[in-house]
C-alpha positions in Angstrom: 143.3 141.3 121.7 142.4 139.4 118.5 139.7 137.5 120.4 138.1 140.6 121.8 135.7 141.1 118.8 134.3 137.6 119.6 133.7 138.6 123.2 131.9 141.8 122.2 129.8 140.0 119.7 128.9 137.4 122.4 127.9 140.3 124.7 125.6 141.6 122.0 124.0 138.2 121.2 124.4 134.5 121.4 125.5 134.6 117.7 129.3 134.6 117.5 131.0 136.5 114.7 134.5 135.5 113.7 135.5 139.0 112.6 134.6 142.7 113.2 131.6 143.7 111.2 131.6 145.9 108.1 130.2 149.4 108.8 128.2 151.7 106.5 127.3 155.1 107.7 124.7 157.0 105.6 124.6 160.7 106.5 122.1 163.0 104.7 122.3 166.8 104.6 119.6 169.1 106.0 117.0 166.4 106.3 115.2 166.9 109.6 113.6 164.5 112.1 110.2 165.1 110.5 111.4 164.4 106.9 110.5 160.7 106.9 107.2 158.8 106.8 108.3 156.6 109.7 108.5 159.7 111.9 105.1 160.8 111.0 105.4 163.1 108.0 101.8 163.2 106.5 102.9 163.7 102.9 106.4 162.5 102.3 106.9 158.8 101.7 110.3 157.1 102.5 109.5 153.4 102.1 113.1 152.1 102.0 114.3 154.1 105.0 111.1 153.0 106.7 112.0 149.4 106.0 115.5 150.0 107.4 114.0 151.6 110.5 111.7 148.6 111.0 114.8 146.4 111.1 116.9 148.7 113.3 117.5 149.9 116.8 115.9 153.3 116.6 117.2 156.1 118.8 114.3 158.6 119.3 116.2 161.2 121.3 119.4 161.4 119.3 121.0 164.8 119.2 123.5 166.4 116.8 124.9 169.9 116.2 122.7 172.6 114.6 124.8 172.8 111.3 126.7 170.5 109.0 130.5 170.8 109.6 130.1 170.8 113.4 128.1 167.6 113.4 130.6 165.9 111.0 133.4 166.9 113.3 131.7 165.6 116.4 130.8 162.3 114.7 134.3 161.7 113.6 136.1 162.7 116.9 133.7 161.7 119.7 134.1 165.3 121.0 132.2 168.5 120.8 133.2 170.2 117.6 134.5 173.3 119.4 137.3 171.2 121.0 138.5 170.5 117.4 138.3 174.1 116.3 135.1 173.8 114.3 132.8 176.8 115.1 131.4 177.6 111.6 130.8 176.2 108.2 133.0 178.7 106.4 135.8 181.2 107.1 138.5 178.6 107.8 136.5 177.7 110.9 135.0 174.6 109.3 138.5 173.0 109.3 138.9 170.1 111.8 142.0 170.6 113.8 145.0 168.6 112.6 145.5 167.5 116.2 142.2 165.6 116.2 142.1 161.8 116.1 139.3 160.5 113.8 137.0 157.4 113.7 138.6 156.0 110.5 142.1 156.4 112.0 140.9 154.4 115.1 139.2 151.7 113.0 142.4 151.2 111.0 143.9 149.8 114.2 141.4 146.9 113.9 142.2 146.2 110.2 139.5 148.3 108.5 139.7 149.7 105.0 137.9 153.1 104.9 136.2 155.1 102.2 134.2 158.3 102.0 131.7 159.2 99.3 130.1 162.6 99.0 130.4 165.5 101.5 133.5 166.1 103.7 133.2 169.8 104.8 136.0 169.7 107.3 138.7 171.5 105.3 139.4 171.8 101.6 143.2 172.4 101.9 145.4 169.4 101.3 146.4 168.8 104.9 142.8 168.8 106.1 141.5 166.4 103.4 140.1 163.0 104.3 143.0 161.1 102.9 145.1 162.7 105.7 142.4 161.9 108.3 142.2 158.1 108.0 140.3 157.5 104.7 141.8 155.2 102.1 139.3 155.8 99.3 138.2 159.4 98.8 135.4 160.5 96.4 134.2 163.9 97.5 133.0 167.4 96.5 134.4 170.5 98.1 133.0 173.1 100.5 129.7 172.5 102.3 127.8 171.8 99.1 128.3 171.1 95.4 129.0 174.3 93.6 129.5 176.4 96.7 132.4 178.9 97.0 133.4 181.3 99.8 136.4 183.5 100.4 139.3 181.5 101.6 139.7 177.8 101.4 136.1 176.6 101.4 135.0 176.0 97.9 134.0 173.4 95.3 135.1 172.8 91.7 134.0 175.8 89.6 130.7 175.5 87.8 129.6 172.4 89.6 125.9 171.5 89.9 124.1 168.5 91.3 124.1 167.1 87.8 127.3 165.8 86.2 129.5 167.2 89.0 133.3 167.1 88.9 134.3 165.0 91.9 137.7 164.7 93.5 138.7 161.1 93.5 141.9 160.3 95.4 143.4 163.6 94.5 142.3 163.8 90.9 139.1 165.4 89.6 136.7 163.2 87.6 133.9 164.6 85.4 131.0 162.4 86.3 127.7 161.8 84.6 124.4 161.7 86.4 122.8 163.0 89.6 125.0 163.5 92.6 123.2 161.3 95.0 123.0 158.4 92.5 126.7 158.9 91.8 127.8 158.8 95.5 125.8 155.7 96.2 126.9 153.9 93.1 130.6 154.6 93.7 130.2 153.5 97.3 128.5 150.3 96.2 131.3 149.5 93.7 133.9 150.1 96.4 132.0 147.9 98.9 131.9 145.1 96.3 135.6 145.4 95.8 136.2 145.0 99.6 134.4 141.7 99.8 136.7 139.0 101.2 139.5 141.5 102.0 138.6 142.3 105.6 136.2 144.7 107.3 135.4 148.1 105.9 134.0 151.5 106.8 131.9 153.1 104.0 131.0 156.7 104.9 128.2 157.8 102.4 127.5 161.5 103.0 125.0 162.9 100.6 124.9 166.6 99.5 121.1 166.3 99.2 118.7 167.5 100.2 120.7 170.6 101.0 119.9 173.7 99.0 120.1 174.7 96.2 117.1 172.5 95.4 118.4 170.9 92.2 116.4 167.7 91.7 115.7 165.2 89.0 112.4 166.1 87.2 110.9 162.7 87.8 111.6 163.0 91.5 110.1 166.4 91.8 107.0 165.2 89.9 106.2 162.8 92.7 105.2 165.8 94.9 104.3 168.5 92.4 100.9 169.9 93.2 100.8 168.2 96.6 102.9 170.8 98.4 104.5 174.2 97.7 107.0 174.1 94.7 110.1 174.4 96.9 108.9 171.6 99.2 108.2 169.4 96.2 111.8 169.8 95.1 113.0 169.1 98.6 110.8 166.0 99.0 111.9 164.8 95.6 115.5 165.0 96.6 114.7 162.9 99.7 112.7 160.4 97.6 115.9 159.9 95.5 117.9 159.3 98.6 115.3 156.8 99.7 115.5 155.0 96.4 119.3 154.8 96.7 119.1 153.4 100.3 116.8 150.6 98.9 119.3 149.8 96.1 122.2 149.7 98.5 120.4 147.3 100.9 119.5 145.1 98.0 123.1 145.1 96.9 124.3 144.0 100.4 122.0 141.1 100.2 123.1 140.2 96.7 126.7 140.3 97.9 125.7 138.1 100.8 127.3 140.4 103.3 124.2 142.0 104.9 124.5 139.9 108.0 128.1 140.9 108.4 127.4 144.6 108.0 126.2 147.3 110.4 124.2 149.9 108.6 123.8 153.3 110.3 121.5 156.0 109.0 121.3 159.5 110.4 121.1 163.2 109.4 123.3 166.1 110.2 121.0 168.7 111.8 117.5 169.9 112.2 115.1 170.4 109.3 115.1 173.2 106.7 112.6 173.4 103.8 110.2 170.8 105.1 110.2 171.9 108.8 107.4 174.4 108.4 105.2 171.6 107.0 106.0 169.0 109.6 108.6 169.0 112.4 107.3 166.3 114.8 106.0 169.0 117.1 109.4 170.5 117.8 110.4 174.2 118.0 113.2 175.4 115.8 115.1 174.1 112.8 118.6 174.1 111.4 120.9 176.9 112.9 119.0 177.1 116.1 119.7 175.6 119.6 116.2 174.5 120.1 115.3 170.8 120.0 114.1 171.1 116.4 117.5 172.2 115.4 119.4 169.3 116.9 117.2 166.2 117.2 117.5 163.7 114.4 116.9 160.0 113.8 119.6 157.4 114.4 119.1 153.9 113.0 121.5 151.0 113.6 120.8 147.8 111.8 122.8 144.6 112.4 120.8 141.5 111.2 120.9 138.5 113.5 122.8 140.5 116.2 120.6 143.5 117.2 116.9 143.2 117.8 114.9 146.0 116.3 113.2 148.4 118.7 113.1 151.9 120.1 115.6 153.4 122.4 114.4 156.6 124.2 117.6 157.4 126.1 119.2 160.8 125.6 122.0 160.1 123.1 124.2 162.1 120.8 126.6 162.2 117.8 129.6 162.1 120.0 128.6 158.5 121.0 129.3 157.1 117.5 133.1 156.8 117.8 133.2 155.1 121.2 130.4 152.8 120.2 132.0 151.6 117.0 135.4 151.4 118.6 134.0 149.1 121.3 132.1 146.9 118.9 135.1 146.4 116.6 137.8 146.3 119.4 139.6 149.2 117.7 142.2 150.9 119.9 141.3 154.4 121.1 144.6 156.2 122.0 145.1 156.4 125.8 145.4 160.1 125.8 142.1 160.5 124.0 140.0 158.2 126.2 139.5 160.6 129.1 138.8 163.5 126.7 136.0 161.9 124.8 132.6 163.6 125.3 130.7 160.5 124.0 129.9 157.2 125.6 129.4 153.8 124.0 125.9 152.9 123.1 126.7 149.2 123.4 124.9 148.6 126.7 121.5 149.9 125.4 122.0 148.4 121.9 121.6 145.0 123.6 119.3 145.8 126.5 116.8 148.6 126.4 116.7 148.6 130.2 120.5 148.8 130.7 121.6 151.7 133.0 122.1 155.0 131.2 123.2 157.7 133.6 122.0 161.3 133.0 124.3 163.6 131.1 124.5 167.1 129.6 125.0 168.2 126.0 125.9 171.7 124.9 124.7 173.2 121.7 126.3 176.4 120.4 125.5 177.6 117.0 128.9 179.4 116.7 129.0 181.4 113.5 129.9 184.6 115.3 131.7 187.4 113.5 135.4 186.8 113.2 137.3 187.7 116.3 134.1 187.8 118.5 134.4 184.2 119.8 135.4 185.2 123.4 132.4 187.5 123.6 129.9 185.0 122.3 129.4 182.8 125.3 125.6 183.3 125.2 125.1 183.6 121.5 122.4 181.1 120.4 123.2 178.2 122.7 121.7 175.6 125.0 122.5 172.9 127.4 120.2 170.0 128.0 120.0 166.8 130.0 117.5 163.9 129.6 114.6 166.1 130.7 115.4 169.8 130.7 116.9 172.2 128.1 118.2 175.7 129.1 118.2 177.9 126.0 119.3 181.4 125.0 118.4 182.3 121.5 119.6 185.9 121.4 122.2 187.7 119.3 123.8 189.2 122.3 126.6 188.8 124.8 124.1 188.9 127.6 122.3 185.9 129.2 118.8 185.2 128.1 118.2 181.8 129.6 114.8 180.1 129.3 114.1 176.6 130.7 111.9 173.9 129.2 110.8 170.5 130.3 111.3 168.4 127.2 109.3 165.5 128.6 106.2 167.5 129.2 106.7 170.2 126.6 108.7 169.0 123.6 107.4 172.0 121.6 109.2 174.3 124.2 106.3 176.7 124.6 106.4 177.2 128.3 109.4 178.7 130.1 109.6 177.1 133.6 112.8 178.8 134.8 111.1 180.9 137.5 109.6 177.8 139.1 112.7 175.7 138.8 115.7 177.9 139.6 117.7 175.0 141.0 117.5 173.1 137.7 118.6 176.2 135.8 121.5 176.8 138.2 122.7 173.2 137.8 122.6 173.4 134.0 124.2 176.8 133.9 127.1 175.7 136.1 127.7 172.8 133.7 127.6 175.2 130.8 130.1 177.5 132.4 132.5 174.6 132.9 132.1 173.5 129.3 132.8 177.0 128.0 135.9 177.3 130.1 137.2 174.0 128.5 135.9 174.5 125.0 136.7 178.1 124.2 140.6 177.9 123.9 140.5 175.1 121.2 137.5 176.6 119.6 139.5 179.7 118.7 142.2 177.7 116.8 141.2 179.2 113.4 139.6 182.4 114.7 142.0 184.8 113.0 143.1 182.5 110.1 143.0 184.1 106.7 142.5 181.6 103.9 144.2 181.4 100.5 143.2 183.9 97.7 141.9 181.0 95.6 139.9 178.0 96.8 142.2 174.9 96.7 139.5 172.9 94.8 139.2 175.6 92.2 142.9 176.0 91.8 143.5 172.3 91.5 140.6 171.8 89.1 141.9 174.6 86.8 145.3 173.1 86.7 143.9 169.8 85.7 141.4 171.3 83.2 142.8 174.7 82.1 140.3 177.0 80.4 140.7 177.4 76.7 
């Protein structure tokens, strides 16, 4: 088994690596496919991410879930989020099932140290926290965003803002100084530096930005003031700050002389928000919709000296990350999990753009139904797609409202072709019916759960810092 990483590296390239690579995952929040200059945005400039893209394998048809907690769950489990009980972003339905096996847990079987910096959003109660799900180093805010608070368990430290936030570090709150994105990248960089020479690591850097509220450094907002609407200027300023931090991190890897030993993955968690009305790469929909504009995001994978930069147009998805990294690192996926994964390894097309890539289907369901209505929400804002077609119903109803679109010919999804292609619709609907039958029971794991009277983060913060 210990020689398997060498074999996999040899399959990737003629360059042989003596150990599994370090892995850095950068995951931004509410930044859509069109919110980069390398994807065609006419105003926003992202030079450092553009440079990363130029050096990466670029997946141009990469799909995620339409909101944040669901995407994070699918990334970490290799399975559709409903199968791990995540059907919302609040109301205890953002909690990832304790029965789920996660990517960091799997990587630990290959000797990895693991750290998370920023947003977790898969359960704020102690049993659901990242230190219980495979992460060694934990530096996170609560809820789905800094300063957010909802009835039940989902909530951040009281009074938090994007500036000088209180961050939970390995179980203890720290009062930080600075802007949240800078803080998360800086802490990640320090931890990465400390790992050098100790073995491979996974650094999961999940920014809260550019998620609303649009709290931005004045100098970053000033970059776009007067060029776009005020709200967009703030949003673009937050993205510019992320871009700066990506540049600093890449420079740090070079200074540490580990960039050629490190896979850097960059992606976002759902479709666009504030900037989508300005530029959305011609797609219909945005965050919280089942249209292509709600689920298509960039995926960049950089591995210098091993992977050759270039586009991959195959239909891929967030559930593919876990099996891909497990195969590259020779980490052991539990035998009972293997047949239940929804994802497939990207390794064949990482090496060879022409490698076989069989057609597949992917279900998007917005979830977010009223408590107790899950069993009646089969057709509530959902879609199923394959490499060419998407069957969509975007109605707040229990009734079918299917429309069919050819994504190759009509990526803007303007022309419903269902009447002319009933056999395609029938095939996709049959696959959706089977998915619903399998996904609904685990999806309802937290359907009736009532959370605690006080957010755990708030309660723990006030115990550590009692009010005067």
